Biopython code that builds the backbone (N, CA, C, O; Angstrom):
import numpy as np
from Bio.PDB.StructureBuilder import StructureBuilder

atoms = [
    (1, "UNK", "N", (0.835, -1.176, 0.000)),
    (1, "UNK", "CA", (0.000, 0.000, 0.000)),
    (1, "UNK", "C", (0.882, 1.241, 0.000)),
    (1, "UNK", "O", (1.995, 1.223, 0.525)),
    (2, "UNK", "N", (0.385, 2.300, -0.583)),
    (2, "UNK", "CA", (1.173, 3.541, -0.621)),
    (2, "UNK", "C", (1.294, 4.176, 0.764)),
    (2, "UNK", "O", (0.546, 3.851, 1.687)),
    (3, "UNK", "N", (2.235, 5.069, 0.877)),
    (3, "UNK", "CA", (2.445, 5.792, 2.134)),
    (3, "UNK", "C", (1.235, 6.671, 2.433)),
    (3, "UNK", "O", (0.656, 7.278, 1.532)),
    (4, "UNK", "N", (0.869, 6.729, 3.686)),
    (4, "UNK", "CA", (-0.306, 7.515, 4.074)),
    (4, "UNK", "C", (-0.101, 9.006, 3.889)),
    (4, "UNK", "O", (-1.042, 9.727, 3.558)),
    (5, "UNK", "N", (1.125, 9.477, 4.101)),
    (5, "UNK", "CA", (1.357, 10.918, 3.985)),
    (5, "UNK", "C", (1.317, 11.409, 2.543)),
    (5, "UNK", "O", (1.272, 12.616, 2.302)),
    (6, "UNK", "N", (1.333, 10.485, 1.577)),
    (6, "UNK", "CA", (1.253, 10.874, 0.166)),
    (6, "UNK", "C", (-0.173, 10.808, -0.371)),
    (6, "UNK", "O", (-0.415, 11.143, -1.530)),
    (7, "UNK", "N", (-1.116, 10.380, 0.462)),
    (7, "UNK", "CA", (-2.513, 10.267, 0.042)),
    (7, "UNK", "C", (-3.318, 11.453, 0.553)),
    (7, "UNK", "O", (-3.015, 12.042, 1.590)),
    (8, "UNK", "N", (-4.335, 11.778, -0.198)),
    (8, "UNK", "CA", (-5.252, 12.822, 0.265)),
    (8, "UNK", "C", (-6.160, 12.230, 1.355)),
    (8, "UNK", "O", (-6.318, 11.011, 1.431)),
    (9, "UNK", "N", (-6.746, 13.076, 2.184)),
    (9, "UNK", "CA", (-7.660, 12.563, 3.220)),
    (9, "UNK", "C", (-8.840, 11.781, 2.635)),
    (9, "UNK", "O", (-9.316, 10.823, 3.243)),
    (10, "UNK", "N", (-9.304, 12.191, 1.463)),
    (10, "UNK", "CA", (-10.420, 11.472, 0.836)),
    (10, "UNK", "C", (-10.009, 10.055, 0.454)),
    (10, "UNK", "O", (-10.789, 9.116, 0.613)),
    (11, "UNK", "N", (-8.778, 9.896, -0.052)),
    (11, "UNK", "CA", (-8.287, 8.562, -0.393)),
    (11, "UNK", "C", (-8.131, 7.703, 0.857)),
    (11, "UNK", "O", (-8.443, 6.512, 0.840)),
    (12, "UNK", "N", (-7.657, 8.296, 1.921)),
    (12, "UNK", "CA", (-7.499, 7.561, 3.171)),
    (12, "UNK", "C", (-8.850, 7.079, 3.695)),
    (12, "UNK", "O", (-8.983, 5.935, 4.130)),
    (13, "UNK", "N", (-9.839, 7.948, 3.651)),
    (13, "UNK", "CA", (-11.182, 7.565, 4.100)),
    (13, "UNK", "C", (-11.726, 6.450, 3.220)),
    (13, "UNK", "O", (-12.335, 5.505, 3.720)),
    (14, "UNK", "N", (-11.510, 6.554, 1.918)),
    (14, "UNK", "CA", (-11.995, 5.536, 0.990)),
    (14, "UNK", "C", (-11.367, 4.173, 1.276)),
    (14, "UNK", "O", (-12.064, 3.158, 1.286)),
    (15, "UNK", "N", (-10.073, 4.145, 1.504)),
    (15, "UNK", "CA", (-9.391, 2.878, 1.792)),
    (15, "UNK", "C", (-9.862, 2.309, 3.124)),
    (15, "UNK", "O", (-10.122, 1.111, 3.235)),
    (16, "UNK", "N", (-9.972, 3.160, 4.124)),
    (16, "UNK", "CA", (-10.430, 2.706, 5.437)),
    (16, "UNK", "C", (-11.848, 2.138, 5.360)),
    (16, "UNK", "O", (-12.159, 1.124, 5.984)),
    (17, "UNK", "N", (-12.688, 2.801, 4.594)),
    (17, "UNK", "CA", (-14.070, 2.353, 4.423)),
    (17, "UNK", "C", (-14.119, 1.001, 3.708)),
    (17, "UNK", "O", (-14.884, 0.119, 4.099)),
    (18, "UNK", "N", (-13.310, 0.839, 2.669)),
    (18, "UNK", "CA", (-13.273, -0.432, 1.940)),
    (18, "UNK", "C", (-12.759, -1.558, 2.828)),
    (18, "UNK", "O", (-13.263, -2.680, 2.769)),
    (19, "UNK", "N", (-11.762, -1.262, 3.645)),
    (19, "UNK", "CA", (-11.231, -2.289, 4.544)),
    (19, "UNK", "C", (-12.260, -2.664, 5.610)),
    (19, "UNK", "O", (-12.350, -3.827, 6.004)),
    (20, "UNK", "N", (-13.029, -1.694, 6.074)),
    (20, "UNK", "CA", (-14.078, -1.997, 7.052)),
    (20, "UNK", "C", (-15.131, -2.906, 6.429)),
    (20, "UNK", "O", (-15.500, -3.922, 7.017)),
    (21, "UNK", "N", (-15.617, -2.548, 5.246)),
    (21, "UNK", "CA", (-16.638, -3.369, 4.600)),
    (21, "UNK", "C", (-16.085, -4.726, 4.178)),
    (21, "UNK", "O", (-16.823, -5.711, 4.167)),
    (22, "UNK", "N", (-14.805, -4.795, 3.832)),
    (22, "UNK", "CA", (-14.182, -6.088, 3.549)),
    (22, "UNK", "C", (-14.167, -6.972, 4.783)),
    (22, "UNK", "O", (-14.332, -8.187, 4.677)),
    (23, "UNK", "N", (-13.972, -6.382, 5.944)),
    (23, "UNK", "CA", (-13.989, -7.137, 7.191)),
    (23, "UNK", "C", (-15.360, -7.696, 7.524)),
    (23, "UNK", "O", (-15.470, -8.694, 8.237)),
    (24, "UNK", "N", (-16.406, -7.062, 7.014)),
    (24, "UNK", "CA", (-17.756, -7.579, 7.239)),
    (24, "UNK", "C", (-17.979, -8.906, 6.523)),
    (24, "UNK", "O", (-18.917, -9.635, 6.845)),
    (25, "UNK", "N", (-17.129, -9.222, 5.558)),
    (25, "UNK", "CA", (-17.226, -10.489, 4.830)),
    (25, "UNK", "C", (-16.475, -11.583, 5.590)),
    (25, "UNK", "O", (-15.796, -12.410, 4.982)),
    (26, "UNK", "N", (-16.597, -11.587, 6.916)),
    (26, "UNK", "CA", (-15.978, -12.581, 7.795)),
    (26, "UNK", "C", (-14.461, -12.593, 7.672)),
    (26, "UNK", "O", (-13.847, -13.660, 7.647)),
    (27, "UNK", "N", (-13.854, -11.410, 7.594)),
    (27, "UNK", "CA", (-12.399, -11.269, 7.547)),
    (27, "UNK", "C", (-11.942, -10.374, 8.702)),
    (27, "UNK", "O", (-11.542, -9.232, 8.473)),
    (28, "UNK", "N", (-11.997, -10.871, 9.925)),
    (28, "UNK", "CA", (-11.660, -10.012, 11.068)),
    (28, "UNK", "C", (-10.208, -9.547, 11.064)),
    (28, "UNK", "O", (-9.901, -8.514, 11.660)),
    (29, "UNK", "N", (-9.317, -10.269, 10.417)),
    (29, "UNK", "CA", (-7.929, -9.811, 10.353)),
    (29, "UNK", "C", (-7.803, -8.549, 9.512)),
    (29, "UNK", "O", (-6.914, -7.732, 9.755)),
    (30, "UNK", "N", (-8.672, -8.381, 8.537)),
    (30, "UNK", "CA", (-8.659, -7.153, 7.744)),
    (30, "UNK", "C", (-9.027, -5.956, 8.618)),
    (30, "UNK", "O", (-8.500, -4.860, 8.427)),
    (31, "UNK", "N", (-9.921, -6.162, 9.567)),
    (31, "UNK", "CA", (-10.248, -5.096, 10.516)),
    (31, "UNK", "C", (-9.034, -4.737, 11.357)),
    (31, "UNK", "O", (-8.773, -3.561, 11.611)),
    (32, "UNK", "N", (-8.297, -5.744, 11.785)),
    (32, "UNK", "CA", (-7.096, -5.482, 12.580)),
    (32, "UNK", "C", (-6.058, -4.726, 11.755)),
    (32, "UNK", "O", (-5.423, -3.798, 12.256)),
    (33, "UNK", "N", (-5.886, -5.117, 10.500)),
    (33, "UNK", "CA", (-4.955, -4.416, 9.612)),
    (33, "UNK", "C", (-5.405, -2.966, 9.422)),
    (33, "UNK", "O", (-4.578, -2.054, 9.428)),
    (34, "UNK", "N", (-6.695, -2.754, 9.256)),
    (34, "UNK", "CA", (-7.232, -1.397, 9.098)),
    (34, "UNK", "C", (-6.884, -0.545, 10.316)),
    (34, "UNK", "O", (-6.443, 0.595, 10.173)),
    (35, "UNK", "N", (-7.081, -1.092, 11.498)),
    (35, "UNK", "CA", (-6.783, -0.330, 12.714)),
    (35, "UNK", "C", (-5.289, -0.029, 12.830)),
    (35, "UNK", "O", (-4.905, 1.108, 13.103)),
    (36, "UNK", "N", (-4.461, -1.027, 12.628)),
    (36, "UNK", "CA", (-3.010, -0.834, 12.775)),
    (36, "UNK", "C", (-2.482, 0.129, 11.714)),
    (36, "UNK", "O", (-1.641, 0.977, 12.011)),
    (37, "UNK", "N", (-2.967, 0.005, 10.491)),
    (37, "UNK", "CA", (-2.480, 0.822, 9.384)),
    (37, "UNK", "C", (-2.823, 2.302, 9.570)),
    (37, "UNK", "O", (-2.013, 3.172, 9.252)),
    (38, "UNK", "N", (-4.011, 2.585, 10.079)),
    (38, "UNK", "CA", (-4.460, 3.972, 10.196)),
    (38, "UNK", "C", (-4.359, 4.535, 11.611)),
    (38, "UNK", "O", (-4.792, 5.663, 11.847)),
    (39, "UNK", "N", (-3.802, 3.785, 12.555)),
    (39, "UNK", "CA", (-3.776, 4.235, 13.943)),
    (39, "UNK", "C", (-3.046, 5.566, 14.108)),
    (39, "UNK", "O", (-3.565, 6.473, 14.758)),
    (40, "UNK", "N", (-1.869, 5.695, 13.538)),
    (40, "UNK", "CA", (-1.110, 6.950, 13.682)),
    (40, "UNK", "C", (-1.832, 8.116, 13.012)),
    (40, "UNK", "O", (-1.755, 9.252, 13.481)),
    (41, "UNK", "N", (-2.524, 7.833, 11.928)),
    (41, "UNK", "CA", (-3.237, 8.886, 11.204)),
    (41, "UNK", "C", (-4.428, 9.407, 12.001)),
    (41, "UNK", "O", (-4.658, 10.616, 12.041)),
    (42, "UNK", "N", (-5.181, 8.525, 12.630)),
    (42, "UNK", "CA", (-6.383, 8.979, 13.341)),
    (42, "UNK", "C", (-6.050, 9.675, 14.649)),
    (42, "UNK", "O", (-6.910, 10.341, 15.225)),
    (43, "UNK", "N", (-4.838, 9.540, 15.124)),
    (43, "UNK", "CA", (-4.439, 10.241, 16.352)),
    (43, "UNK", "C", (-4.136, 11.715, 16.098)),
    (43, "UNK", "O", (-4.072, 12.510, 17.035)),
    (44, "UNK", "N", (-3.952, 12.072, 14.844)),
    (44, "UNK", "CA", (-3.695, 13.474, 14.513)),
    (44, "UNK", "C", (-5.002, 14.264, 14.609)),
    (44, "UNK", "O", (-6.063, 13.751, 14.251)),
    (45, "UNK", "N", (-4.931, 15.498, 15.086)),
    (45, "UNK", "CA", (-6.157, 16.302, 15.210)),
    (45, "UNK", "C", (-6.826, 16.597, 13.865)),
    (45, "UNK", "O", (-8.030, 16.850, 13.814)),
    (46, "UNK", "N", (-6.060, 16.566, 12.792)),
    (46, "UNK", "CA", (-6.622, 16.887, 11.480)),
    (46, "UNK", "C", (-7.216, 15.666, 10.775)),
    (46, "UNK", "O", (-7.632, 15.766, 9.621)),
    (47, "UNK", "N", (-7.262, 14.529, 11.443)),
    (47, "UNK", "CA", (-7.790, 13.306, 10.821)),
    (47, "UNK", "C", (-9.285, 13.457, 10.555)),
    (47, "UNK", "O", (-10.016, 14.001, 11.382)),
    (48, "UNK", "N", (-9.738, 12.972, 9.393)),
    (48, "UNK", "CA", (-11.169, 13.050, 9.083)),
    (48, "UNK", "C", (-12.007, 12.253, 10.083)),
    (48, "UNK", "O", (-11.640, 11.148, 10.482)),
    (49, "UNK", "N", (-13.111, 12.823, 10.469)),
    (49, "UNK", "CA", (-13.997, 12.197, 11.457)),
    (49, "UNK", "C", (-14.551, 10.865, 10.944)),
    (49, "UNK", "O", (-14.690, 9.904, 11.702)),
    (50, "UNK", "N", (-14.861, 10.825, 9.664)),
    (50, "UNK", "CA", (-15.424, 9.606, 9.082)),
    (50, "UNK", "C", (-14.416, 8.455, 9.136)),
    (50, "UNK", "O", (-14.787, 7.307, 9.379)),
    (51, "UNK", "N", (-13.141, 8.775, 8.907)),
    (51, "UNK", "CA", (-12.116, 7.735, 8.960)),
    (51, "UNK", "C", (-11.980, 7.195, 10.382)),
    (51, "UNK", "O", (-11.832, 5.988, 10.574)),
    (52, "UNK", "N", (-12.027, 8.071, 11.368)),
    (52, "UNK", "CA", (-11.969, 7.617, 12.766)),
    (52, "UNK", "C", (-13.099, 6.634, 13.059)),
    (52, "UNK", "O", (-12.909, 5.625, 13.739)),
    (53, "UNK", "N", (-14.277, 6.952, 12.530)),
    (53, "UNK", "CA", (-15.432, 6.087, 12.758)),
    (53, "UNK", "C", (-15.163, 4.682, 12.223)),
    (53, "UNK", "O", (-15.390, 3.697, 12.926)),
    (54, "UNK", "N", (-14.682, 4.582, 10.984)),
    (54, "UNK", "CA", (-14.444, 3.272, 10.384)),
    (54, "UNK", "C", (-13.298, 2.527, 11.054)),
    (54, "UNK", "O", (-13.352, 1.306, 11.199)),
    (55, "UNK", "N", (-12.269, 3.249, 11.459)),
    (55, "UNK", "CA", (-11.125, 2.596, 12.099)),
    (55, "UNK", "C", (-11.520, 2.060, 13.473)),
    (55, "UNK", "O", (-11.158, 0.936, 13.823)),
    (56, "UNK", "N", (-12.248, 2.840, 14.245)),
    (56, "UNK", "CA", (-12.656, 2.368, 15.570)),
    (56, "UNK", "C", (-13.721, 1.272, 15.480)),
    (56, "UNK", "O", (-13.748, 0.374, 16.322)),
    (57, "UNK", "N", (-14.596, 1.331, 14.475)),
    (57, "UNK", "CA", (-15.544, 0.237, 14.286)),
    (57, "UNK", "C", (-14.810, -1.035, 13.877)),
    (57, "UNK", "O", (-15.222, -2.133, 14.253)),
    (58, "UNK", "N", (-13.730, -0.900, 13.113)),
    (58, "UNK", "CA", (-12.918, -2.060, 12.754)),
    (58, "UNK", "C", (-12.295, -2.685, 13.993)),
    (58, "UNK", "O", (-12.285, -3.907, 14.141)),
    (59, "UNK", "N", (-11.780, -1.850, 14.876)),
    (59, "UNK", "CA", (-11.204, -2.363, 16.119)),
    (59, "UNK", "C", (-12.274, -3.074, 16.949)),
    (59, "UNK", "O", (-12.034, -4.161, 17.474)),
    (60, "UNK", "N", (-13.434, -2.470, 17.067)),
    (60, "UNK", "CA", (-14.523, -3.095, 17.820)),
    (60, "UNK", "C", (-14.947, -4.423, 17.220)),
    (60, "UNK", "O", (-15.155, -5.396, 17.945)),
    (61, "UNK", "N", (-15.076, -4.468, 15.898)),
    (61, "UNK", "CA", (-15.441, -5.714, 15.234)),
    (61, "UNK", "C", (-14.398, -6.797, 15.426)),
    (61, "UNK", "O", (-14.735, -7.964, 15.621)),
    (62, "UNK", "N", (-13.144, -6.416, 15.372)),
    (62, "UNK", "CA", (-12.055, -7.373, 15.573)),
    (62, "UNK", "C", (-12.092, -7.936, 16.992)),
    (62, "UNK", "O", (-11.897, -9.135, 17.190)),
    (63, "UNK", "N", (-12.338, -7.088, 17.964)),
    (63, "UNK", "CA", (-12.416, -7.547, 19.357)),
    (63, "UNK", "C", (-13.606, -8.482, 19.555)),
    (63, "UNK", "O", (-13.489, -9.503, 20.233)),
    (64, "UNK", "N", (-14.745, -8.140, 18.969)),
    (64, "UNK", "CA", (-15.929, -8.999, 19.081)),
    (64, "UNK", "C", (-15.656, -10.361, 18.453)),
    (64, "UNK", "O", (-15.986, -11.390, 19.043)),
    (65, "UNK", "N", (-15.056, -10.380, 17.263)),
    (65, "UNK", "CA", (-14.715, -11.648, 16.616)),
    (65, "UNK", "C", (-13.753, -12.460, 17.473)),
    (65, "UNK", "O", (-13.909, -13.675, 17.593)),
    (66, "UNK", "N", (-12.766, -11.808, 18.067)),
    (66, "UNK", "CA", (-11.813, -12.511, 18.924)),
    (66, "UNK", "C", (-12.530, -13.155, 20.107)),
    (66, "UNK", "O", (-12.248, -14.301, 20.458)),
    (67, "UNK", "N", (-13.452, -12.426, 20.719)),
    (67, "UNK", "CA", (-14.200, -12.971, 21.854)),
    (67, "UNK", "C", (-15.053, -14.157, 21.419)),
    (67, "UNK", "O", (-15.096, -15.176, 22.108)),
    (68, "UNK", "N", (-15.730, -14.032, 20.283)),
    (68, "UNK", "CA", (-16.579, -15.121, 19.784)),
    (68, "UNK", "C", (-15.746, -16.363, 19.479)),
    (68, "UNK", "O", (-16.106, -17.465, 19.893)),
    (69, "UNK", "N", (-14.641, -16.195, 18.763)),
    (69, "UNK", "CA", (-13.817, -17.353, 18.413)),
    (69, "UNK", "C", (-13.163, -17.986, 19.636)),
    (69, "UNK", "O", (-13.052, -19.209, 19.713)),
    (70, "UNK", "N", (-12.734, -17.175, 20.581)),
    (70, "UNK", "CA", (-12.134, -17.710, 21.801)),
    (70, "UNK", "C", (-13.165, -18.478, 22.621)),
    (70, "UNK", "O", (-12.860, -19.535, 23.173)),
    (71, "UNK", "N", (-14.377, -17.952, 22.702)),
    (71, "UNK", "CA", (-15.447, -18.642, 23.425)),
    (71, "UNK", "C", (-15.783, -19.966, 22.752)),
    (71, "UNK", "O", (-15.942, -20.984, 23.427)),
    (72, "UNK", "N", (-15.891, -19.958, 21.418)),
    (72, "UNK", "CA", (-16.179, -21.189, 20.693)),
    (72, "UNK", "C", (-15.078, -22.220, 20.924)),
    (72, "UNK", "O", (-15.371, -23.391, 21.166)),
    (73, "UNK", "N", (-13.835, -21.805, 20.855)),
    (73, "UNK", "CA", (-12.722, -22.728, 21.061)),
    (73, "UNK", "C", (-12.764, -23.317, 22.474)),
    (73, "UNK", "O", (-12.591, -24.523, 22.648)),
    (74, "UNK", "N", (-12.991, -22.479, 23.471)),
    (74, "UNK", "CA", (-13.036, -22.960, 24.853)),
    (74, "UNK", "C", (-14.183, -23.953, 25.052)),
    (74, "UNK", "O", (-14.002, -24.989, 25.693)),
    (75, "UNK", "N", (-15.354, -23.643, 24.509)),
    (75, "UNK", "CA", (-16.484, -24.564, 24.626)),
    (75, "UNK", "C", (-16.215, -25.872, 23.899)),
    (75, "UNK", "O", (-16.527, -26.947, 24.412)),
    (76, "UNK", "N", (-15.641, -25.785, 22.714)),
    (76, "UNK", "CA", (-15.391, -26.986, 21.929)),
    (76, "UNK", "C", (-14.382, -27.895, 22.621)),
    (76, "UNK", "O", (-14.579, -29.109, 22.682)),
    (77, "UNK", "N", (-13.312, -27.319, 23.137)),
    (77, "UNK", "CA", (-12.297, -28.126, 23.820)),
    (77, "UNK", "C", (-12.876, -28.749, 25.088)),
    (77, "UNK", "O", (-12.589, -29.904, 25.404)),
    (78, "UNK", "N", (-13.678, -27.997, 25.799)),
    (78, "UNK", "CA", (-14.227, -28.476, 27.068)),
    (78, "UNK", "C", (-15.306, -29.538, 26.874)),
    (78, "UNK", "O", (-15.373, -30.492, 27.650)),
    (79, "UNK", "N", (-16.146, -29.392, 25.858)),
    (79, "UNK", "CA", (-17.339, -30.242, 25.749)),
    (79, "UNK", "C", (-17.379, -31.126, 24.512)),
    (79, "UNK", "O", (-18.427, -31.692, 24.200)),
    (80, "UNK", "N", (-16.284, -31.255, 23.813)),
    (80, "UNK", "CA", (-16.288, -32.037, 22.579)),
    (80, "UNK", "C", (-16.734, -33.473, 22.815)),
    (80, "UNK", "O", (-17.516, -34.015, 22.034)),
    (81, "UNK", "N", (-16.256, -34.080, 23.864)),
    (81, "UNK", "CA", (-16.617, -35.476, 24.120)),
    (81, "UNK", "C", (-18.091, -35.623, 24.473)),
    (81, "UNK", "O", (-18.688, -36.658, 24.178)),
    (82, "UNK", "N", (-18.683, -34.628, 25.089)),
    (82, "UNK", "CA", (-20.103, -34.696, 25.446)),
    (82, "UNK", "C", (-21.000, -34.532, 24.223)),
    (82, "UNK", "O", (-22.144, -34.989, 24.230)),
    (83, "UNK", "N", (-20.498, -33.890, 23.184)),
    (83, "UNK", "CA", (-21.311, -33.630, 21.996)),
    (83, "UNK", "C", (-21.383, -34.829, 21.055)),
    (83, "UNK", "O", (-22.162, -34.816, 20.101)),
    (84, "UNK", "N", (-20.598, -35.845, 21.304)),
    (84, "UNK", "CA", (-20.689, -37.100, 20.569)),
    (84, "UNK", "C", (-20.239, -37.028, 19.119)),
    (84, "UNK", "O", (-19.245, -36.384, 18.785)),
    (85, "UNK", "N", (-21.006, -37.715, 18.259)),
    (85, "UNK", "CA", (-20.618, -37.878, 16.857)),
    (85, "UNK", "C", (-20.605, -36.555, 16.093)),
    (85, "UNK", "O", (-19.803, -36.383, 15.175)),
    (86, "UNK", "N", (-21.466, -35.637, 16.452)),
    (86, "UNK", "CA", (-21.487, -34.334, 15.772)),
    (86, "UNK", "C", (-20.174, -33.596, 15.929)),
    (86, "UNK", "O", (-19.673, -32.997, 14.978)),
    (87, "UNK", "N", (-19.619, -33.639, 17.120)),
    (87, "UNK", "CA", (-18.329, -32.987, 17.355)),
    (87, "UNK", "C", (-17.204, -33.728, 16.651)),
    (87, "UNK", "O", (-16.246, -33.112, 16.185)),
    (88, "UNK", "N", (-17.319, -35.051, 16.572)),
    (88, "UNK", "CA", (-16.288, -35.827, 15.876)),
    (88, "UNK", "C", (-16.267, -35.518, 14.385)),
    (88, "UNK", "O", (-15.208, -35.552, 13.758)),
    (89, "UNK", "N", (-17.430, -35.217, 13.814)),
    (89, "UNK", "CA", (-17.482, -34.901, 12.382)),
    (89, "UNK", "C", (-16.795, -33.582, 12.051)),
    (89, "UNK", "O", (-16.258, -33.430, 10.954)),
    (90, "UNK", "N", (-16.802, -32.627, 12.975)),
    (90, "UNK", "CA", (-16.160, -31.340, 12.679)),
    (90, "UNK", "C", (-14.741, -31.250, 13.229)),
    (90, "UNK", "O", (-14.097, -30.206, 13.125)),
    (91, "UNK", "N", (-14.252, -32.342, 13.812)),
    (91, "UNK", "CA", (-12.887, -32.377, 14.328)),
    (91, "UNK", "C", (-11.950, -32.849, 13.231)),
    (91, "UNK", "O", (-12.225, -33.834, 12.545)),
    (92, "UNK", "N", (-10.851, -32.147, 13.074)),
    (92, "UNK", "CA", (-9.845, -32.535, 12.089)),
    (92, "UNK", "C", (-8.753, -33.305, 12.819)),
    (92, "UNK", "O", (-8.142, -32.801, 13.762)),
    (93, "UNK", "N", (-8.517, -34.535, 12.368)),
    (93, "UNK", "CA", (-7.469, -35.359, 12.959)),
    (93, "UNK", "C", (-6.436, -35.629, 11.877)),
    (93, "UNK", "O", (-6.752, -36.200, 10.833)),
    (94, "UNK", "N", (-5.208, -35.219, 12.128)),
    (94, "UNK", "CA", (-4.132, -35.430, 11.164)),
    (94, "UNK", "C", (-3.332, -36.650, 11.605)),
    (94, "UNK", "O", (-2.733, -36.639, 12.680)),
    (95, "UNK", "N", (-3.314, -37.709, 10.781)),
    (95, "UNK", "CA", (-2.561, -38.907, 11.176)),
    (95, "UNK", "C", (-1.058, -38.634, 11.187)),
    (95, "UNK", "O", (-0.537, -37.940, 10.314)),
    (96, "UNK", "N", (-0.369, -39.188, 12.186)),
    (96, "UNK", "CA", (1.065, -38.958, 12.318)),
    (96, "UNK", "C", (1.886, -39.797, 11.349)),
    (96, "UNK", "O", (2.968, -39.373, 10.944)),
    (97, "UNK", "N", (1.420, -40.932, 10.981)),
    (97, "UNK", "CA", (2.208, -41.805, 10.106)),
    (97, "UNK", "C", (3.176, -42.648, 10.916)),
    (97, "UNK", "O", (3.125, -42.688, 12.145)),
    (98, "UNK", "N", (4.058, -43.320, 10.190)),
    (98, "UNK", "CA", (4.997, -44.196, 10.903)),
    (98, "UNK", "C", (6.400, -43.686, 10.884)),
    (98, "UNK", "O", (7.295, -44.320, 11.443)),
]
sb = StructureBuilder()
sb.init_structure("model")
sb.init_model(0)
sb.init_chain("A")
sb.init_seg("    ")
for serial, (resi, resn, name, xyz) in enumerate(atoms, 1):
    if name == "N":
        sb.init_residue(resn, " ", resi, " ")
    sb.init_atom(name, np.array(xyz, "f"), 0.0, 1.0, " ", f" {name:<3s}", serial, name[0])
structure = sb.get_structure()
């Protein structure tokens, strides 16, 4: 991606907006990239308000996804044996070989 200081504020807002909407397609890492990439820019007083909105919503979405995935992992590890054959069907077992 190009340097942020060489882009106009409108281009920055456009990229941030596209990255936010891309994250809605079940790509929470794109939200994290959006936040990290634009973090220094949104801390400046001259940062566009709309860009701040998309960057902070990206951070919020990323945190929510992290909580959901962590909760699912904890439940699955804890209760997989109780769920029986259904849990076995979604479990990936990689054979070690000889």
